[in-house]
C-alpha positions in Angstrom: 89.0 96.6 76.2 90.3 98.0 79.3 91.1 101.5 79.1 95.2 101.9 78.3 97.0 103.8 80.4 100.9 104.7 78.8 103.7 105.6 81.6 107.0 104.9 82.6 107.1 101.8 85.1 110.3 103.6 87.8 111.9 99.9 88.7 112.5 101.0 91.9 109.4 102.5 93.1 107.0 100.1 95.7 103.9 98.0 93.9 101.1 97.6 95.9 100.1 95.3 94.2 103.2 93.2 94.7 103.5 92.9 98.5 102.3 89.1 98.4 103.0 87.7 101.8 104.6 83.9 102.1 106.1 83.7 98.4 109.1 86.0 99.0 112.4 84.6 100.1 112.4 84.2 104.0 116.2 84.9 104.2 118.5 86.1 101.1 117.1 87.1 98.0 119.6 87.2 95.9 120.4 83.4 97.2 117.1 82.3 96.5 116.8 83.9 93.5 120.6 82.7 91.9 120.9 79.3 93.7 116.9 77.7 93.7 115.8 79.7 90.5 119.1 80.0 88.0 118.5 83.6 88.2 122.2 85.0 86.6 123.7 87.6 89.2 125.1 89.7 86.6 122.1 90.5 85.0 120.3 90.8 88.9 122.7 93.8 89.4 120.9 96.0 87.7 117.2 95.6 89.8 117.4 97.8 92.8 117.6 95.4 96.3 114.4 96.4 97.6 112.7 95.3 94.5 115.0 91.7 94.4 113.3 91.7 98.0 109.9 91.8 97.4 110.0 89.6 94.3 107.2 86.2 94.9 109.5 84.5 91.9 108.5 80.4 91.3 110.4 80.0 88.3 112.5 81.8 85.9 111.1 82.2 82.7 114.5 83.9 81.2 116.3 81.0 82.1 114.1 78.6 79.7 116.0 80.0 76.1 119.3 81.0 78.4 119.3 76.8 79.1 118.0 75.9 75.6 120.0 76.9 72.5 117.4 76.2 70.3 114.7 78.5 71.9 114.5 81.8 71.1 114.2 84.7 73.7 113.9 88.0 73.4 116.6 89.8 70.6 117.3 93.7 70.3 114.7 95.6 68.7 112.0 93.3 69.8 108.8 93.6 71.7 108.4 92.0 75.1 105.1 91.9 76.8 104.2 91.2 80.4 100.7 90.3 80.7 100.0 90.4 84.7 103.4 93.0 85.7 103.4 93.9 89.5 107.3 93.6 90.5 108.5 93.9 87.0 111.7 92.4 88.1 111.5 89.8 84.5 110.3 92.7 82.1 113.4 94.9 83.8 115.8 91.8 82.7 113.6 91.3 79.4 113.9 95.2 78.9 118.0 95.1 78.7 118.0 92.2 76.1 115.6 93.6 73.3 117.9 97.0 73.7 117.6 100.3 73.0 115.7 100.0 70.2 113.3 97.3 71.3 110.2 97.7 73.9 109.2 96.4 77.0 105.7 96.7 77.9 104.1 95.3 81.4 100.2 95.6 81.9 99.2 96.7 85.4 95.7 96.3 86.9 93.7 99.6 87.7 93.3 98.5 91.6 96.7 97.6 91.8 97.8 101.2 92.6 101.3 100.9 91.0 103.5 104.1 91.5 104.2 105.4 87.7 106.8 108.0 87.2 109.9 108.7 85.2 112.6 105.2 85.5 116.3 105.5 86.2 118.7 103.5 84.0 119.1 102.7 80.8 116.9 99.9 81.0 114.1 101.2 82.8 114.0 103.6 80.1 112.2 101.2 77.8 109.9 100.2 79.9 106.0 101.1 79.4 103.2 100.5 81.5 99.5 99.8 80.5 96.8 99.5 82.8 94.5 96.4 82.0 93.7 93.0 82.2 95.9 89.7 81.5 92.8 88.4 80.1 91.5 91.8 78.1 95.3 92.9 77.2 95.3 96.1 75.7 97.6 94.7 73.4 97.0 94.8 69.5 97.0 91.5 67.7 99.9 90.2 66.1 101.6 92.9 67.5 104.7 91.2 69.9 107.4 88.9 69.9 107.5 87.6 73.3 105.6 87.0 76.0 107.1 87.0 79.5 104.8 86.4 82.8 105.6 85.3 86.1 102.7 84.3 87.9 99.8 85.2 85.6 97.4 82.9 85.2 96.3 82.9 89.3 95.2 87.0 88.4 92.6 85.6 85.8 90.8 83.0 83.9 93.7 81.4 83.1 92.0 79.8 79.3 91.2 83.6 78.3 95.0 84.5 79.2 96.2 82.0 76.6 93.8 83.0 74.3 94.9 86.8 75.0 98.6 85.4 74.4 98.2 84.3 71.2 96.1 87.3 69.4 99.1 89.4 70.7 101.9 87.6 69.5 103.3 88.0 66.0 103.6 84.7 63.9 106.6 83.0 65.6 106.1 84.7 68.3 107.1 83.2 71.3 105.8 83.0 75.1 108.2 82.4 77.8 105.9 81.7 81.8 107.1 80.8 85.3 103.9 79.7 87.2 102.8 77.6 91.1 101.3 74.6 90.2 99.8 72.2 92.3 100.5 68.4 92.7 96.6 67.4 92.8 93.3 68.9 93.6 92.8 70.4 96.9 91.3 68.7 99.7 89.7 71.2 102.5 93.4 71.0 104.5 95.3 71.7 101.2 92.7 74.9 100.4 92.9 75.9 104.0 97.3 76.2 103.9 97.2 77.3 99.9 94.3 80.4 101.2 96.9 81.5 104.1 100.0 81.7 101.1 97.4 83.3 98.4 97.9 80.2 95.6 94.2 78.4 95.8 94.4 79.4 92.0 97.6 77.5 90.9 96.8 75.1 88.2 96.8 71.4 88.7 99.9 69.9 87.1 99.6 69.1 83.5 96.8 71.8 83.6 98.8 75.1 81.9 99.6 72.7 78.8 96.3 72.4 77.9 95.2 75.7 78.0 98.1 76.9 76.0 96.9 73.7 73.3 93.7 74.6 73.5 94.6 78.4 72.6 96.3 77.6 69.7 99.7 77.6 70.5 102.2 75.5 69.4 105.4 73.5 70.9 103.8 73.5 74.4 106.6 72.2 77.0 107.5 72.8 80.7 111.3 72.9 79.9 111.7 72.9 84.2 110.4 72.3 87.4 111.4 73.8 90.3 111.1 73.3 94.1 110.3 77.1 94.3 110.1 77.4 98.1 113.4 76.5 99.1 115.1 78.8 101.2 111.5 80.9 101.5 109.2 82.1 103.8 107.0 79.5 103.1 109.3 76.5 103.1 108.7 75.9 107.4 105.0 75.3 106.5 105.4 72.7 103.6 105.9 68.9 103.8 109.0 67.2 102.5 106.3 66.6 99.6 104.9 69.7 99.2 101.5 70.5 97.4 103.3 73.3 94.8 106.4 73.9 93.1 107.0 76.0 90.3 107.2 75.3 86.5 108.8 77.2 83.4 106.8 76.9 80.0 107.4 77.4 76.6 105.0 77.7 73.6 105.2 79.4 70.1 102.8 81.2 67.9 103.0 79.0 64.7 102.1 80.3 61.4 
């Protein structure tokens, strides 16, 4: 098991491992997140502006449950896990929802040199960081109510990631995932483009659902697709039929 460190994530501290060029909005970050990806302006008010500006968002995992009353998101008193936490925006929003009796855990990379120091703000006090890998989570089995991820599959073997997600989820636990997806396998030019924008690890359309089902998760569905690069720094480089888009994925551990 990966080495475990417990600390507090400072929601305002810079994370070296989150500075991924090209995907962050080229203009108004708040406009990109609210108008194109459906983040609620009122919720984002708890996030420091400099952190929003570095947020390389391709979807909106909490929107999965906000737009479908049949699905359940983080509830007061629950434990939420981000298996590949860098920027921490979604985890901080989830920490706000689980309230003072809940927990929000982010697994951070050992080589990410993530800055850890006492957090500020009521939601920040509920954030806990553990050093480890998404495909070898330093988390006990069946101990998490909700896994919330954003761009997690590009940081490890996605099949192993989904197996670990199922392992740590309690029976009835839910997965809320936002990921970049490519429409087709790479050509040579596509590969050069993807390398430039750090998207070579994006799953092909349909792969995420297959990985989730193969890991034993149920209720697997893509709930929404996003033209996630509209209004971002990558937009001038894509055609009218872009290779990449973003998806929201939902699944549940049954039984």
